[in-house]
Each structure stands twice: as C-alpha cells, then as structure tokens.
KOLKOL-432017 format. One line per field, with one value per residue (C-alpha): residue number from 1; residue in three letters; x, y, z. Coordinates in steps of 0.5 Angstrom, whole numbers, plus 500, padded with zeros to 3 digits. Example, Ala and Ser with C-alpha at 12.3 -4.5 7.8 and 13.67 -1.06 7.14 Angstrom:
2
k <- (1_2)
r <- (ALA_SER)
px <- (525_527)
py <- (491_498)
pz <- (516_514)
***
This chain:
108
k <- (1_2_3_4_5_6_7_8_9_10_11_12_13_14_15_16_17_18_19_20_21_22_23_24_25_26_27_28_29_30_31_32_33_34_35_36_37_38_39_40_41_42_43_44_45_46_47_48_49_50_51_52_53_54_55_56_57_58_59_60_61_62_63_64_65_66_67_68_69_70_71_72_73_74_75_76_77_78_79_80_81_82_83_84_85_86_87_88_89_90_91_92_93_94_95_96_97_98_99_100_101_102_103_104_105_106_107_108)
r <- (MET_PRO_ILE_LEU_ILE_PRO_SER_GLU_LYS_PRO_LEU_CYS_LEU_PHE_LYS_SER_LYS_SER_TYR_MET_SER_THR_TYR_PHE_SER_LYS_VAL_ILE_LYS_ALA_GLY_GLU_ARG_GLN_ARG_GLU_PHE_ASN_PHE_ARG_GLN_ALA_SER_ALA_ASN_ASP_GLU_SER_ARG_TYR_SER_VAL_ASP_VAL_PRO_ASP_ASP_ARG_GLY_ASN_ARG_VAL_MET_PHE_SER_MET_PHE_ARG_ASN_SER_ASP_GLY_GLN_TRP_LYS_THR_ALA_GLN_GLY_SER_LEU_PRO_VAL_TRP_ILE_HIS_ASP_ALA_GLU_ALA_GLU_LEU_ASP_HIS_ALA_ILE_GLU_GLU_ASN_ARG_LYS_ALA_GLU_LEU_SER_ARG_LYS_ARG)
px <- (191_187_189_192_190_194_190_184_181_184_179_177_176_174_169_170_164_166_160_161_157_156_159_159_159_156_156_149_146_141_138_141_148_153_152_156_151_154_150_151_147_144_146_149_143_138_138_132_135_140_142_144_147_149_151_146_148_150_155_150_149_142_141_136_134_132_127_126_118_114_115_123_124_128_124_126_123_122_117_121_127_129_125_132_133_125_127_133_130_130_138_139_135_139_146_144_142_148_152_148_150_157_158_154_159_165_163_162)
py <- (825_818_813_807_800_794_790_795_800_808_811_818_822_828_830_836_839_846_851_857_863_869_875_882_889_895_903_905_912_911_917_922_919_914_907_901_895_888_882_875_869_866_859_855_851_857_862_866_870_875_877_885_890_897_902_908_915_914_908_902_896_895_888_885_880_880_875_874_875_871_876_875_882_882_885_887_882_887_893_896_898_906_909_910_902_901_907_904_897_898_899_893_889_891_890_883_881_884_880_874_875_876_870_866_868_867_859_858)
pz <- (133_133_139_136_139_136_131_132_127_129_135_133_139_135_129_126_122_118_118_113_116_111_115_112_113_109_110_109_110_116_120_117_118_115_119_119_119_120_117_119_116_122_120_114_113_114_108_110_116_118_124_124_129_128_133_135_136_143_141_143_139_136_134_130_125_118_115_107_107_102_096_097_100_107_112_120_125_131_131_137_133_132_126_122_122_119_114_111_110_103_103_108_103_097_101_103_096_093_098_096_089_090_094_089_083_088_088_081)
***
C-alpha cells in the first residue's frame, strides 16, 4: 500500500514487474527408457535458450541447456552429457517447437 503524505503525490515503495517464463514437461524415450524432461525458457526476453533437467538411471538430476543454432534447430550445449541425451536431441528439439507453437496459438 502506498504511503500518503499530505499535499504530495503517493510514494510507491515497491515496483513489481511480471516476467512470464515458459515451463513444461515432456516424457520422451531416451536411453531405452521413458524419461520426464523438464524445460524452462531461460528468460522472457531470450527465446533462444532453454534450461532442461531430467533424472538419470540413479535418480540424480542431469541439468543442461539447449540453444537454437543458426539453422533453427535446438541443440544441447554441453558435450559431457550422457549419450542417451545426445541421442534424444531430435526429440527434444521437437518437444520445444511443439510447445512454442502451442504457446503462440494460445496468445492469439
């Protein structure tokens, strides 16, 4: 609530900005198993990067980023990821694009 001082304009103590971030999950077959990948858009102003996490076979979270390359395809950024993540790159690309199209149609 703003503090009112007589004969002056209201003093606003807080400014709030709303940032929408895209978050979604998708079950994708990777490494001979169905795995739930969690995707989060890096920031509302950056549509070229997603943070992704997925549990490995032991239940530990593997976290990595995906970037859109010059051809418009989504690729993993790190080289030291498990092979099953690299092998699932095409499915991860498809999941991001599918979600982006769904978001665009909701905004219309």
